[in-house]
C-alpha positions as CSV (number, residue, x, y, z in Angstrom):
1,M,40.2,-55.9,42.8
2,K,41.9,-54.0,40.2
3,R,42.1,-50.7,40.1
4,F,42.3,-48.7,36.2
5,A,43.4,-45.6,35.8
6,L,41.5,-43.8,32.7
7,F,43.2,-40.6,30.9
8,I,41.2,-38.8,28.0
9,S,42.7,-36.2,25.4
10,I,42.0,-34.5,22.4
11,A,44.6,-34.0,19.7
12,F,44.2,-30.9,18.3
13,I,46.2,-28.2,15.9
14,V,47.8,-25.2,18.0
15,S,48.9,-22.6,16.3
16,L,48.0,-18.6,16.2
17,H,47.9,-17.1,19.7
18,G,44.1,-16.3,20.6
19,S,42.5,-18.0,17.8
20,Q,39.7,-20.3,18.6
21,L,37.4,-22.5,17.2
22,E,34.0,-23.7,18.6
23,L,31.9,-26.7,17.0
24,Y,28.5,-27.2,17.3
25,R,25.9,-29.5,15.8
26,D,24.6,-27.1,13.4
27,G,27.6,-24.9,12.5
28,A,31.0,-23.6,14.0
29,V,32.4,-20.2,15.4
30,Y,35.9,-19.2,14.3
31,T,37.6,-16.5,16.1
32,F,40.6,-15.1,14.8
33,R,43.0,-11.9,14.0
34,P,43.2,-11.4,10.2
35,V,45.4,-10.2,8.0
36,G,43.6,-7.5,5.8
37,S,40.3,-7.9,4.5
38,F,40.1,-11.2,3.0
39,M,38.0,-14.1,4.7
40,G,38.2,-16.9,2.5
41,F,35.8,-19.0,0.1
42,L,33.2,-19.1,2.4
43,P,29.7,-21.2,1.9
44,K,26.3,-19.0,1.8
45,G,24.8,-18.2,5.4
46,S,28.4,-17.4,6.9
47,G,28.5,-14.4,9.0
48,A,31.3,-12.0,10.5
49,E,31.5,-10.2,13.6
50,C,34.0,-7.4,14.5
51,R,34.1,-6.0,18.0
52,Q,30.3,-7.4,18.2
53,E,29.4,-5.6,15.6
54,T,28.0,-7.5,12.3
55,V,30.1,-6.8,9.2
56,S,28.9,-8.0,5.8
57,L,31.0,-10.3,3.6
58,V,31.4,-8.8,0.0
59,A,32.8,-10.7,-2.9
60,A,35.7,-9.1,-4.8
61,P,38.2,-10.4,-6.9
62,E,41.8,-9.7,-4.6
63,C,43.1,-13.0,-3.3
64,P,46.2,-12.8,-1.2
65,A,49.1,-14.3,-2.8
66,G,50.4,-16.1,0.4
67,V,47.0,-17.7,1.1
68,R,47.1,-21.7,-0.1
69,L,43.8,-21.8,-1.4
70,C,44.2,-18.4,-3.4
71,K,47.4,-20.0,-4.8
72,E,45.4,-23.1,-5.9
73,R,42.9,-20.8,-7.8
74,E,45.3,-18.9,-9.4
75,R,46.7,-22.4,-10.6
76,I,43.2,-23.3,-11.9
77,E,42.7,-20.2,-13.8
78,R,46.2,-20.4,-15.3
79,Y,45.1,-23.8,-16.9
80,A,41.7,-22.7,-17.8
81,L,43.4,-19.6,-19.8
82,D,46.2,-22.0,-21.2
83,S,43.4,-24.3,-22.3
84,A,41.4,-21.7,-24.0
85,E,44.5,-19.9,-25.9
86,A,45.1,-23.5,-27.2
87,L,41.8,-23.6,-28.7
88,Q,41.9,-20.5,-30.2
89,Q,45.2,-21.4,-32.1
90,M,43.5,-24.8,-33.2
91,H,40.7,-22.8,-34.5
92,Y,43.2,-20.3,-36.2
93,I,45.0,-23.2,-37.7
94,E,41.8,-24.4,-39.1
95,M,40.4,-21.4,-40.7
96,L,44.3,-20.9,-42.4
97,M,44.0,-24.2,-44.0
98,K,40.6,-23.5,-45.5
99,R,41.5,-20.3,-46.8
100,A,45.0,-21.6,-48.1
101,K,45.6,-21.0,-51.8
102,V,49.2,-22.5,-52.8
103,E,49.6,-23.2,-56.1
104,V,52.6,-25.5,-56.1
105,V,51.3,-28.9,-54.7
106,Q,54.8,-29.4,-52.7
107,K,54.2,-26.2,-50.9
108,L,50.6,-27.3,-50.1
109,L,51.7,-30.3,-48.5
110,D,54.4,-28.9,-46.4
111,L,52.2,-26.4,-45.1
112,S,49.5,-29.1,-44.4
113,K,52.0,-31.4,-42.5
114,A,53.4,-28.2,-40.6
115,A,49.9,-27.2,-39.6
116,A,49.2,-31.0,-38.8
117,A,51.9,-31.3,-36.3
118,R,51.0,-27.5,-34.8
119,Y,47.5,-28.7,-34.2
120,A,48.3,-32.2,-32.7
121,E,50.5,-30.3,-30.4
122,L,48.1,-28.0,-29.4
123,Q,45.4,-30.6,-29.0
124,K,47.5,-32.5,-26.5
125,R,48.6,-29.5,-24.6
126,K,44.6,-28.6,-24.3
127,K,43.8,-32.2,-23.3
128,S,46.7,-31.9,-20.4
129,D,45.2,-28.5,-19.4
130,E,41.9,-29.8,-19.4
131,M,42.7,-32.7,-17.1
132,Q,44.7,-30.5,-14.6
133,L,42.0,-28.2,-14.8
134,K,39.0,-30.8,-13.9
135,W,40.9,-32.5,-10.9
136,R,42.1,-29.1,-9.6
137,K,39.0,-27.9,-9.4
138,E,37.2,-31.0,-8.0
139,A,39.9,-30.7,-5.4
140,F,39.4,-27.3,-4.6
141,L,35.5,-27.8,-4.4
142,K,36.2,-30.3,-1.7
143,Q,37.8,-27.9,0.5
144,A,35.4,-24.9,-0.3
145,A,31.8,-24.2,-1.0
146,S,32.5,-21.9,-4.1
147,M,35.6,-20.2,-6.0
148,E,34.5,-16.9,-5.1
149,P,36.7,-15.1,-2.6
150,L,34.7,-13.1,0.3
151,H,36.0,-9.8,2.1
152,L,34.9,-7.6,5.0
153,S,33.1,-4.8,3.8
154,R,35.4,-2.6,6.0
155,G,38.3,-3.1,7.8
156,C,38.4,-4.6,11.6
157,E,41.0,-3.5,14.0
158,G,40.9,-7.0,16.3
159,D,39.7,-10.2,16.6
160,V,37.0,-11.2,13.7
161,K,34.2,-13.6,14.8
162,L,33.5,-15.8,11.7
163,T,30.1,-18.1,11.8
164,I,30.2,-20.8,9.3
165,P,27.1,-22.9,8.9
166,G,26.8,-26.9,9.3
167,R,28.0,-29.3,7.1
168,Y,31.2,-27.4,6.2
169,I,33.3,-28.5,9.4
170,T,32.7,-31.8,10.8
171,F,34.7,-34.2,13.4
172,D,35.3,-37.8,14.0
173,M,36.4,-39.4,17.1
174,L,38.9,-41.8,17.3
175,Y,39.7,-43.4,20.5
176,E,43.3,-45.4,21.2
177,A,43.6,-47.6,24.2
178,D,47.1,-48.5,25.7
179,I,47.1,-51.2,28.2
180,A,49.8,-51.0,30.5
181,G,50.2,-54.4,32.0
182,T,47.0,-55.4,34.0
183,D,47.1,-52.3,36.2
184,A,46.3,-49.3,34.1
185,I,44.7,-48.4,30.6
186,T,45.4,-45.1,29.0
187,I,42.7,-44.1,26.6
188,V,43.6,-41.2,24.0
189,Q,40.8,-39.5,22.5
190,H,41.8,-38.1,18.8
191,L,40.0,-35.6,17.1
192,G,39.6,-35.6,13.2
193,L,38.4,-32.5,11.6
194,T,37.0,-32.1,8.0
195,N,37.4,-28.7,6.9
196,R,35.2,-27.6,3.8
197,S,34.5,-23.9,5.1
198,G,36.9,-22.2,2.5
199,I,39.1,-21.0,5.2
200,D,42.4,-22.6,6.5
201,I,41.8,-22.9,10.3
202,T,44.6,-23.0,13.1
203,A,43.4,-22.4,16.5
204,R,44.9,-22.5,19.7
205,S,42.2,-24.0,21.5
206,A,38.9,-25.9,20.2
207,M,35.7,-26.7,22.3
208,L,33.0,-29.1,21.2
209,Y,29.7,-28.2,22.3
210,Y,26.9,-31.1,21.7
211,R,24.1,-28.7,21.2
212,P,22.5,-26.2,18.5
213,M,24.5,-23.0,18.1
214,H,21.7,-20.6,19.3
215,R,20.8,-22.5,22.4
216,T,21.0,-20.3,25.6
217,H,21.3,-22.7,27.9
218,L,25.0,-23.9,27.6
219,E,26.2,-27.2,28.5
220,N,29.7,-28.5,29.5
221,P,32.2,-28.6,26.5
222,H,34.9,-31.0,25.9
223,S,37.6,-28.6,25.3
224,R,41.3,-28.1,25.2
């Protein structure tokens, strides 16, 4: 009778020292050491703990320059501002042409041509800005529930335990089988994460629990 060896592993991103992600059926718990008070663009129902004490999450406009989603939010705001400025200048040209009083016909024609050329340039710029704004905002909201930065209401010296409700971090399993002749089969289990929580997660370890988050009885997780 042939004997087969079975090996299963989970591929996961390894990064920050001590950080950990726990995935449940109805949510996730991310424990990490933050830099400053910024937590991310978290969905409603998220919660934070510092040293086993609840810390409220508050909205604040500050967004660290080095954070990827903050950079993308800044780009979106820039395109929105540029589009608004172009529209304002277009309205100004329209008003100027309505009020223009030029006695010489040639001067009126020259003014009209210049105004039309500038108007067309602004119109093109506005259209380009609006296209960039639309797809960048759509892409952002596929990664976060809102564009409002959330911060801890007070400082935390140590790890923060962040609780994120369900639907915002999900996972899929992919199995690969490597048949080495007729004596052994190696099966590798890959874990694919979809993160829409509004915070970039880099964890040293991940644990998957096939149970709700607040059930008291702990089942054995698949962990790495």
